[in-house]
N, C-alpha and C positions, 0 to 999 in steps of 0.2 A: 360600446362598453368593451373593455379589454377582456379577452378570454383568460381565465385563470388556468395555470398549469397544475394539474392534479397529480399528487405524488402518493404512492402507496408503499408500505414497508412490510416485508416478510422478515420477521425477527425483531426483537425489541431490546437487544443488548447494545452493540456498537452504534446502531442507528439512533438510540436514545441519547448517546453521548455526543455524537458528531453529526450524523446525517440529518436527522430531524431538526436540531438546532440551527444547522447551516441553512437548510431550505427555508426555515422560519424567517431568516433575514432578508429573503428575496421578495420583491414586490410581485404582485399578480401570481402568487403561488398559494395553493391550498393543500395542506396536509390532510389527505382525504380518508385514508384507511390504513389499518395495521392488522397483520395476521400473526398471532402467536398462540401456541397451544396451551401455554400457562396463563390461566385467567388473571391471576394477581399481577403478572407482568404486563399483560395486555391492558388491563384496566388502568394501571399506573401510567402507561404510555399514552393512553387516550386522554387521561386527565391532564397530563403535563402539556400536551400539545393541542388540546381542544379538538380532538378527533371524535366524531360521532359514530363512525363505523368501525367495529372491531370484529375479527373473525378468528375462530379456533382453528379452522382449516384454511390454508392459503389458497386452495383451489376455489373456494367460495368468493374470496376477495377479487379474483380475476374476472368475476361477472360485473364488477363495478366499472364505471367509466373512468379510466386512469390513463395518464399520459406516460408515466414512468413508474416502474416498480424497482425498489431497492431490495436486493436479496442479501441479507446480512446474517445468514444462518451458518452453522458449522459446515465445513468443507464437504463432508460426505453427502450433504443434502443438496448441493448446488445443482447438479446435473438435472434432476427431475424438475426442480423449481424453475430454473432458468429456461429450460426448454418449454415448460408450461406457459411462462410469461410471454416468450417470443411467439409461440403458436396462438396466443390470444390476441396478437397484433399490437402489443404494447412494447415500448422501449424498456430496456433493462440495464441496471447498474449492478454488477455482481461484485461482492466482496472478495478479497483475496484471502488465502490462496485460491486461485481460480477453480481448480479441479482436484479431485482425489488422485487422478492418474492421467496419463496421456490419452488413453482411450476416451475417458469422459470429456476431456478438453476437446478432442477431435469431434465428438458428437455435438457439442455445443457450438463449435465453429461451423459445422455443417448446417445446423438449423439456422444459425444467425445469418448465413450467406443468402438465404432466400426470405428472411423475415422483413416485414415492412418497417419496423422500428429499428433504432440503432442499439447496438450491444456494446457496453463498456465495462471495463474492470476498474475497481477503485484503487488505482495507483495514483493517489491524489497529489503526491509530492511533485509530480510533473508540473502542477499548476501553482505550486508555492512560488511567490515572487523571487525568492532567493535562488531557487533551482532554475527558474527561467533565465535569471541573470547569469548563472553558471553556464548554461547552454550557449547563451550569446557570447560569453567571453571565450569559450572553447572554439565555437564555430568561426568567430572573427579572427582567430589566431592571437588574441590578446595574451593568452598564457603561454604561447609558443607551442612547440611539439609536446604532445601528451606523453609523459614518461610512465606514469602508473596511476592507479586509483587505490586509495586506502580507506577502509570503513571500519569503525569500531563502535559497537552498540553494546552498552552495559546496562542491563535492567535488573531490578530487584523484585520483579513481579511474581517470580515463582521460587523464591529462596527459602520458603518455610516448609519444613517436613510435615507439618500438620495441615497443610493446605488440602482441601478435599479433591479427590480424584475426579476428573471430568473427561470429556471427549478429547480435550487438548492433550491428554496423556496417552492417547491411543494412536499409534502410527497408522493403523489401518483405517482410521477415520479422518486422517489428514492433519492430526495434531503435530506440534513440535515447532521449534524455533526456526528451522530451515524454511518451512512453509510460511509461518507467520511474519517473520522479520526478513528472512533471506529473500523471499519473493520480491519485497520492496527494493532491496539493495540490488538484486539482479536487474530489476526494471530500471533503476536509476543508472546503472552501468550501461545498459542498452540504450536508454534515452539520451544520455549525455555523450557517450563515446562510441558505441556501436555493438555489433553482434559479437558473441562469444564463441570461441572455437573449441576450447578444452577446459576441463575442470579437474581439480583434485580437492577432495573434501574429507574431513574427519568429523563425524557426528558423535556426540557423547551425552550421557545422562548422569548427572551428579547425584540426583535424588531418585533412586531406583524404585521406591515404594511410596505411595501416598494412601491415606485412609479413604475407604469407600463410604457409602451412606450409613453403613452399620459400624463404621469405625475400624474395620478390618483392613490390614495392609493389602494393597493391590498394586501389581507391578506396573511401572511406567514404561511403555514401549517406545515412546517418542523421544526425540532429542531435546534437552533443555539448554544445550549450547553447542556451537560448532565453529570450526575454523575452515576456511575455504580459500583456494586460489583459483583464479580464472585467467585464461589467456584470450586476448582479443583477436578476432579473425580478420579476413580481408575486408568485410563490410563494416569497417570501423575507421576511426581517425588515429588509431594507435595499434596497428598491426604488430602482433607479437609481444606487445606490452602486457604487464600483469595487473590484475586487480586482486587485492587482498582484502579479506573481511574476517573479522572475529566478532561473534555475537554470543552473548550469554544472557539468560533470563534469571540466573541464580546469583547475581552479584549483590554487593552490599550497598551499592549506590547506582544512580542513573547517569549515563553519559552517552552522548551521540556525537559522532564526528564522521563526516564524509568529505574526504580530500581528493582533489585532482591535482596531481603534480605535473607541472609543465616546465619547459626549458627556460621560460622567462619569469614565471611566478607560480605559486601554489595557491589554490583557492579552497576554502573550507566552509561547509555548512555545519552549524552546531545545533544542539538540541533545542535552543530557543528560537530557531529559525533565522538566525543572523548569518550573514555571509561575510567572510573575512578573506583578505588577500595578503600575501607577503611576497615581495620581489626577491628574486634569487641574488641580486647584487647587494642586498642589505645584510647578508650573513657575514660574520667574521670568518677569516680563514683558520686553518689549523684544526685540531681535534678537541677543542674545548666543548664541554657538555653543559656549560653554564651560560652560554650565549642565548638569552631568551629571544624567541622569534619576534620580530617587529610587525605584528599583525595590524592591519588597517581595516576598519569596518567599511563595507561597501553597501551603499543604499540603493536598492533596486528602483528602477523607474516604473511608475505605474500610470495607467490611463486614469482619467477623471473618475469613471464609474468604479474602478478598482480602489481608488483612494477613499471613496465613500464607503465601499464594502470593508476596507481595512479598518476604518473607524468603527463601523458596526461590530466587527469581530472583537476589537479591543474592549468593547462594552458588553460583550456576551460571555457565556460560559465557555465558549470555544477556546478563548485565550489561555485558560488555565490547563487545557488538555494537550497542549503542545503542537508540534509542527504537523502531525497527521490530521488533527482536527482543523487546524487553520488552513492547511492545504486543501482539505475537503471543501471548505467554504468557497475557495476560488474555483474549484472544479464545479461545484454546484451552480455557481454564478454563470459559468460557460454553458452548462447543461440547460439551464433555464433559457438563456439567450437562444441556444440552438433549437429548442422545442418551440419557442415563440416564432422563430424565423423558418420553421419547418426544414431545418438543415438535415441532410442525410448522414453527415459525419462530423465529428469534432476534431479539428486540427490539433495535433499533439496529444490527444487523449489515448489512453491504452485501450485498444480494442481486443476482441477475442483472438485475433491472430497473434497479438503480443502475448496473450495468456498462454497460447499453445507453445510459443518459443520458450517462455519462462518455465513451462512444465517440462520441456525437453532438458533444460539446464538442471532443474531439480531432480529429474529422473537420473541424469548422468551423475549428479552429485551423490545420490544414494548408492548408485552402482560403484562409484569410486570409493566410497566408504567401505563397502562390502569387499571389494577386491584389493583395496589399498594400492591403487595406481591411478594415473591420469586416464581420463575418459574423453574421447572425442565426441563433440556434439553432432 
């Protein structure tokens, strides 16, 4: 009889949308337990995924026989929970932003270095088929020399002035667009191109007050949009080249674009998870601004088991939640295989050392915003 991989969840928000539905698609997996202090949320989660064990205190859940624990709570709670999971001998998958600050990140890395289980961060876009194809195209030289990276993320998720104040509005608790979205984009840059040497960043808050539980205005101290430039360092395939990103959560529409510009072609990941390419020699000369780019769709190559997974995703709720939910399903697929095979690490997955480096970049970005100058990593 094949042993079932038992998964536990600390937190019932993002895990209800992406993580639990993704693991539900896997064979030989049991969604075994959930911990959430809010009984209504906990009971809803248990009913949705047919989980018999629910806990108000996450520490009690760690007494259960679990192979992996997904920590999907607010950032300021990560350190204690992640260390607790690792010290209990279980593998952990921590939601991003990884840590509240560099000190917390360093503590988690230190504990993970001697823990028996593996320690991962949920930078799931690394496993999205389109992103894997981008990496292959860059590393093979297909796009030529990397000139620059450009990312634009426009979200309408926080554009209402009547939206209730939450921890996301509090910079001291790890809230804000830089941590929530910027951490993903920083990881994408590092994964596809290489290490970052310098940053220049401008953080901003368009909606400075939101109503608290009593309806009274409460100041928002986190950023709801930012603009950032990064320079790639020696440990990259684009030494001295720039990466530009603009992210807002207070837009009027949703748009996602991540482009890598090369000397031979430009490749672009869009919000639907599609990969596009356009060859440099297809553009008309001159200064015309009406020459529409001749984008061509690129179909990623998938192994047989991933083709089966892709079809399951299309028939699930994950498909309507975009590239992050779909990417997580491919990450979950690899995690389950690794646990079954008793692997000690997952190739290409974001580990805690990656989280530490991302934390360095975020810390430098905040310092850059404060001092209004370039900061060296």
